[in-house]
Structure formats: structure tokens, C-alpha cells
C-alpha positions as CSV (number, residue, x, y, z in Angstrom):
1,M,11.3,-17.7,-11.1
2,K,11.6,-13.9,-11.3
3,H,9.5,-12.4,-8.7
4,Y,7.4,-9.0,-9.2
5,T,8.7,-5.7,-7.1
6,R,6.3,-4.0,-4.9
7,E,6.9,-1.1,-7.5
8,E,5.7,-3.4,-10.4
9,L,2.7,-4.9,-8.7
10,D,1.9,-1.4,-7.8
11,Q,1.7,-0.4,-11.6
12,Y,-0.1,-3.7,-12.4
13,R,-2.8,-3.1,-10.0
14,H,-3.4,0.6,-11.1
15,K,-3.1,-0.2,-14.8
16,D,0.4,1.7,-15.6
17,M,1.7,-1.8,-17.6
18,S,1.4,-2.1,-21.3
19,F,-1.3,-4.4,-22.0
20,I,1.1,-7.3,-22.7
21,L,3.2,-6.6,-19.8
22,R,-0.1,-6.7,-17.4
23,L,-0.8,-10.5,-19.3
24,I,2.3,-11.4,-18.6
25,C,2.1,-10.2,-14.9
26,R,-1.3,-11.7,-14.7
27,A,-0.5,-15.0,-15.8
28,H,2.3,-14.8,-13.1
29,L,0.0,-14.0,-10.3
30,S,-2.0,-16.9,-11.1
31,I,1.3,-19.2,-10.1
32,C,3.2,-17.6,-7.6
33,S,1.7,-17.3,-4.0
34,Q,4.4,-14.9,-3.1
35,C,3.8,-12.2,-5.3
36,R,-0.2,-12.8,-5.3
37,Q,0.9,-12.1,-1.2
38,K,2.4,-9.2,-2.1
39,L,-0.1,-7.7,-4.0
40,S,-2.5,-8.4,-1.6
41,K,-0.3,-6.6,0.9
42,L,-0.4,-3.5,-1.2
43,H,-4.7,-3.7,-0.9
44,D,-4.3,-4.2,2.5
45,D,-2.0,-0.9,2.7
46,D,-4.4,1.3,0.9
47,T,-7.3,0.1,3.0
48,L,-5.2,1.1,6.2
49,L,-4.5,4.9,4.5
50,R,-8.0,5.1,3.6
51,R,-9.2,4.3,7.3
52,L,-7.0,6.3,8.9
53,K,-7.9,9.5,6.7
54,D,-11.7,8.4,7.1
55,S,-10.8,8.3,10.8
56,L,-8.8,12.1,11.1
57,N,-11.7,13.4,8.8
58,M,-14.0,12.3,11.4
59,L,-12.2,14.2,14.2
60,N,-12.3,17.3,12.5
61,I,-8.9,18.3,13.5
62,E,-8.5,22.2,12.1
63,S,-6.0,22.4,9.4
64,N,-2.8,22.6,11.1
65,S,0.4,21.8,9.7
66,L,1.7,20.8,13.5
67,T,-0.8,18.8,14.4
68,Y,-0.5,16.8,11.1
69,Q,3.2,16.3,11.7
70,K,2.2,15.2,15.2
71,I,0.0,12.5,13.7
72,D,2.4,11.9,10.9
73,T,5.0,11.0,13.3
74,T,2.8,8.8,15.8
75,I,1.8,6.8,12.7
76,H,5.2,6.6,11.8
77,E,6.2,5.5,15.0
78,L,3.8,3.0,15.3
79,T,4.4,1.4,11.7
80,N,8.1,1.1,12.6
81,K,7.6,-1.0,15.5
82,E,5.2,-2.9,14.2
83,S,7.2,-3.7,11.0
84,S,10.7,-4.7,13.5
85,V,8.3,-7.2,15.7
């Protein structure tokens, strides 16, 4: 069974596939738990990013590229630690 890549699933969920390819993908997702889990992970990633952006907006940080670089570096370090566990 051919499994979909994260990129393909991202195209599916953003409707960047043709109608026929979306139907085929939907049929595959109905029987493939592995691809459904990948799709769910993409949704979870979106939720996390949205929450991070909301949190940053609540902090009212001035537009300062150095501050954003520090925050970006911290987030990347945290995600790298989490993925290596």
C-alpha cells in the first residue's frame, strides 16, 4: 500500500489537489490509520503554531528582529529536544 507523504497530505487538507486525487486520497485515508495519524499530526502542528502566535501577540512584544530571533531559536531548540526524545 502506498502511503501519502506529509506534503501530499498537506496538499489534501488545503485542497491543493485535483478533485480526483482528493477522492483517491480520501478513500485511502478511510482505510489507512498510518496516513490518518500523519494528517492528525499536521492539524496538531497547526494548532500549536496558532497558540504560539496568540501567546506572542498577548505578550505585546515590540517589533524587534533580535527578540523574534531569540524566540525562534528557543522554539526550535525545544522542538528539536522533543523530537529526539
